[in-house]
C-alpha positions in Angstrom: 44.6 105.0 89.8 42.5 104.6 86.7 41.4 100.7 87.1 38.1 98.9 86.0 38.0 95.5 88.2 36.2 93.1 86.3 33.0 92.6 87.9 29.4 94.0 87.2 27.6 96.9 88.9 25.1 94.3 90.6 28.1 92.2 91.7 29.7 95.2 93.3 26.3 96.1 94.9 25.9 93.1 96.3 29.6 93.0 97.6 28.8 96.3 99.2 25.6 95.5 100.6 26.6 91.9 102.2 30.1 93.7 103.6 28.4 96.4 105.1 25.5 93.9 106.9 28.6 91.9 108.1 30.3 94.9 109.6 27.0 96.2 111.0 25.7 93.2 112.5 28.4 90.4 112.8 28.8 87.8 110.3 27.5 85.3 112.6 24.2 87.1 112.9 23.8 87.3 109.0 25.0 83.7 108.5 21.6 82.6 110.3 19.8 84.2 107.3 22.3 84.0 104.7 24.5 81.5 105.3 26.0 80.9 101.8 25.9 84.5 100.6 29.7 85.0 100.3 29.8 81.6 98.3 27.4 82.6 95.8 28.9 86.1 95.3 32.5 84.4 95.2 31.5 82.5 92.3 29.7 84.9 90.4 32.7 87.4 91.0 35.5 84.8 89.9 33.2 83.8 86.8 33.1 87.7 85.5 36.6 88.4 86.4 38.2 85.0 85.0 36.8 86.4 81.1 39.5 89.2 81.7 43.4 89.3 82.0 45.3 88.5 85.1 46.8 91.4 87.3 49.1 93.8 86.1 52.4 95.1 87.9 53.0 99.0 87.3 55.7 100.8 88.8 55.0 103.6 90.8 55.7 107.1 89.3 59.0 108.4 90.7 59.3 112.5 90.5 61.9 114.8 91.5 60.4 118.3 90.2 56.9 118.4 91.2 55.7 121.6 92.9 52.8 121.3 95.3 50.4 122.6 92.7 51.5 120.1 90.0 51.3 117.3 92.9 48.0 118.4 94.0 46.4 118.2 90.3 48.0 115.0 89.1 48.3 112.9 92.3 46.5 114.2 95.1 43.5 115.0 93.5 43.6 111.7 91.3 44.5 109.7 94.2 47.5 108.3 92.2 50.6 107.0 94.4 53.9 108.8 93.3 57.0 108.6 95.0 58.7 112.3 95.6 62.1 111.4 94.8 64.6 112.8 97.1 62.3 115.1 98.4 63.4 114.8 102.2 67.2 114.1 101.3 68.0 117.4 103.2 65.5 116.6 106.2 67.9 116.6 109.5 66.1 113.1 110.1 67.2 111.6 107.1 70.8 113.3 107.7 71.3 111.9 111.3 69.0 108.9 111.9 70.5 105.4 112.3 69.7 102.7 114.6 72.8 103.7 116.4 71.3 107.2 116.7 67.9 106.3 117.9 69.8 103.8 120.2 71.5 106.8 122.0 68.6 109.0 121.9 66.1 106.8 123.7 67.8 103.4 124.1 66.2 102.8 127.4 62.6 103.6 126.4 60.1 100.7 126.5 58.1 100.2 123.2 55.6 97.5 121.9 57.0 95.1 119.1 56.0 92.4 117.1 57.1 89.6 115.1 57.3 91.3 111.9 58.5 88.0 110.0 56.3 85.1 111.3 52.9 86.7 111.2 50.1 84.8 109.8 47.0 85.9 107.5 43.6 84.0 108.5 41.2 83.2 106.1 38.2 82.0 108.7 36.2 84.9 109.1 35.7 83.5 112.7 39.3 84.6 113.5 41.3 87.9 113.6 42.7 88.7 110.0 46.3 88.7 110.8 48.0 87.0 114.0 51.4 87.7 115.3 53.4 87.7 118.6 53.7 90.8 120.6 56.3 91.7 123.0 57.4 94.8 125.3 61.3 95.3 124.8 63.4 98.4 125.4 64.6 100.3 122.1 68.1 98.9 122.5 67.2 95.5 122.3 64.8 96.2 119.1 68.0 97.8 117.7 70.3 94.6 118.2 67.5 92.5 116.6 67.2 95.1 113.6 71.0 95.0 113.1 71.2 91.0 113.6 68.2 90.5 111.0 65.8 89.4 113.9 62.1 89.2 113.2 61.3 92.1 116.0 59.6 95.1 114.3 58.9 98.5 115.8 55.8 99.6 114.1 53.3 102.5 114.5 55.7 103.8 117.5 55.0 107.0 119.2 58.3 108.0 120.3 58.0 111.4 118.1 55.2 112.3 120.2 57.3 112.0 123.1 60.6 113.6 121.9 60.1 116.9 120.8 63.5 116.9 119.2 63.2 114.0 117.1 59.9 115.5 115.7 62.0 118.6 115.0 64.1 116.7 112.9 61.3 116.3 110.3 59.8 119.2 108.2 56.4 119.0 108.7 55.8 122.7 106.9 56.7 120.4 103.6 54.0 117.8 104.4 51.2 120.5 105.1 52.4 122.4 101.4 51.8 119.1 99.6 49.1 117.8 101.6 47.4 121.3 101.1 46.3 121.3 104.9 44.2 124.1 106.0 44.8 125.7 109.6 40.9 126.6 109.5 40.1 123.0 109.1 40.3 121.3 112.8 41.3 118.0 111.5 44.0 119.3 109.5 46.1 121.1 112.1 47.9 118.2 114.0 49.7 116.0 111.7 50.1 112.5 113.1 54.0 111.4 112.7 54.6 107.2 113.8 57.9 106.0 113.7 58.8 102.2 111.9 61.8 100.8 112.8 62.5 97.2 111.5 65.4 94.7 110.0 65.8 93.2 106.6 62.6 90.5 106.2 59.9 92.3 108.3 57.0 93.2 106.8 53.4 95.0 107.5 50.2 93.1 106.5 48.2 94.3 103.5 45.7 96.9 104.9 44.2 100.3 104.2 42.9 103.4 106.4 40.9 106.7 106.0 44.0 108.7 106.6 46.0 110.5 103.9 49.6 109.9 104.3 53.0 111.2 103.3 55.4 108.5 103.8 59.1 109.6 104.4 62.1 106.6 103.8 64.6 108.0 106.5 67.1 105.2 106.5 67.4 101.9 104.4 65.3 100.8 101.9 61.7 99.5 101.8 59.3 98.0 99.3 55.8 98.9 98.7 53.0 97.2 97.2 49.8 99.4 96.4 46.3 98.3 95.2 43.5 100.8 94.5 40.5 101.0 96.3 38.3 99.7 93.5 39.8 96.4 93.9 38.3 96.0 97.6 35.7 93.1 96.7 38.9 91.2 95.5 40.8 91.9 98.3 39.0 89.6 100.9 38.7 92.4 103.6 37.9 91.5 107.1 34.8 93.2 108.5 36.4 94.1 111.6 36.0 97.6 113.4 38.9 99.7 114.0 41.1 102.2 112.9 42.2 100.2 109.4 40.8 97.7 107.2 42.9 94.4 107.0 42.8 92.0 104.1 43.1 88.4 104.5 45.7 88.1 101.4 49.1 87.3 102.2 51.0 89.7 99.7 54.3 88.1 100.2 53.4 84.5 99.1 49.4 84.8 97.9 47.7 81.5 98.0 45.3 81.9 94.9 43.8 78.4 95.8 42.4 80.2 98.9 41.9 83.6 97.3 41.5 83.3 93.7 40.1 86.6 92.9 43.5 88.2 93.9 45.2 86.9 90.7 43.3 89.3 89.1 44.3 92.4 91.1 46.2 95.0 89.4 49.4 96.4 91.6 51.7 99.0 91.9 55.3 98.2 93.3 58.2 100.8 94.4 61.3 100.5 96.4 61.9 103.7 98.7 65.3 104.9 99.1 66.6 106.9 101.7 65.0 110.5 101.2 62.2 109.5 99.3 58.8 110.4 100.2 55.6 108.4 99.1 52.0 109.5 98.8 49.7 106.7 99.9 46.5 108.2 99.1 43.2 106.9 101.5 41.8 103.6 101.5 44.7 102.4 98.9 45.3 98.7 100.0 49.4 98.6 100.9 51.9 96.0 102.2 55.0 96.9 103.0 58.3 95.1 103.7 62.0 96.1 104.8 64.6 95.2 102.2 67.3 96.6 104.6 67.3 97.8 108.0 65.0 100.5 107.8 63.6 103.6 109.8 60.8 105.5 108.4 58.0 107.9 109.3 54.4 108.2 108.2 52.7 111.8 108.4 48.9 111.3 108.6 45.9 113.6 108.2 42.3 113.6 107.3 41.0 114.9 104.2 37.5 114.2 104.1 37.0 114.6 100.4 39.9 112.5 99.4 38.7 109.9 101.8 35.0 109.6 100.9 36.1 109.7 96.9 38.8 107.0 97.5 36.4 104.7 98.6 32.6 105.8 99.6 32.0 102.3 100.9 34.7 102.1 103.3 34.3 106.0 104.1 31.0 105.6 105.4 31.7 102.6 107.5 35.0 104.3 108.9 32.9 107.5 109.8 30.4 105.4 111.6 32.9 103.6 113.2 34.8 103.4 116.9 37.5 104.1 117.5 36.9 106.8 114.7 40.1 108.7 113.2 38.4 111.7 112.7 37.5 112.0 116.2 40.9 111.1 117.3 42.2 113.6 115.0 40.0 116.4 117.0 40.9 115.1 120.4 37.3 113.6 121.0 38.3 110.0 121.4 41.5 108.2 122.7 42.2 104.6 122.1 42.7 102.0 124.5 46.6 103.0 125.9 46.8 99.6 127.2 46.9 98.0 123.4 49.9 98.3 121.8 50.4 100.2 118.5 50.5 97.2 116.2 47.5 95.8 118.1 45.3 99.1 117.2 46.8 98.4 113.5 45.1 94.8 113.5 42.1 96.3 115.4 42.7 94.2 118.6 
């Protein structure tokens, strides 16, 4: 993603310093020393950004002929998202998985789900970035909601760890080839696969993470909005600790009065069809909405070089944080098993 957000080097350095201080010591503690730090910086950044054009919307490249070597050179190393069009069309998962199939396979399993339609983004730094209701239901209840267009969304589900047959329907060797993973690096050996099931209109809030991600659209259609890490100062990120970085911007209906810098953000957009695979680089901000009933899988792994080159600021803070994605990948750290998958996503 070759972009040049319209703020100067001094403002970017000031953002990095203030955000890091808030993250390290807590916004309330820093506010005692610098109560108006964000207001002053925001005013300067907005003045500079306003001198340029408003953000552009670009389409994500769609490629059907890329070799792993071409993908590595043109997209992986450059941190540019791309849709590998139809790359998973012949995978067993794409041929077999439907809501009815998953219902028959694991319908009695109890899972954590959230309200994927009525979540709210909070601008107040004293509150969590995103709030929503969460529930524990059986898979069959989720599938009923999905087919009826209800609000329940199964996100970051771990059923692929429980059922080897489902995991076997994914071509993880493809992920290894295109991700250029190495068995000599311990954090490359385990590809973490998460399952997402939701009905039309359900969505995941704007966030980013340290992981490299090849995202497989198995069933239905899903719309993605992606934003380069260089725009992090424009994203109103929450200085919370966890596995993900959350934005205080609601991409579904952005409030430019509350978040005026977002008006100047360049955005990539795409709609994934069954069999498509999206390359989502580390620390690329993304919001995701289901256009239809949807089943999808994210395939994550850690690439340290890509992570730090994507965002040195977020890379360094992630490396210092707890829970730590690299430690989890290596098996040295475990997340709180009492928290739902989406709670972990929201850094609760």
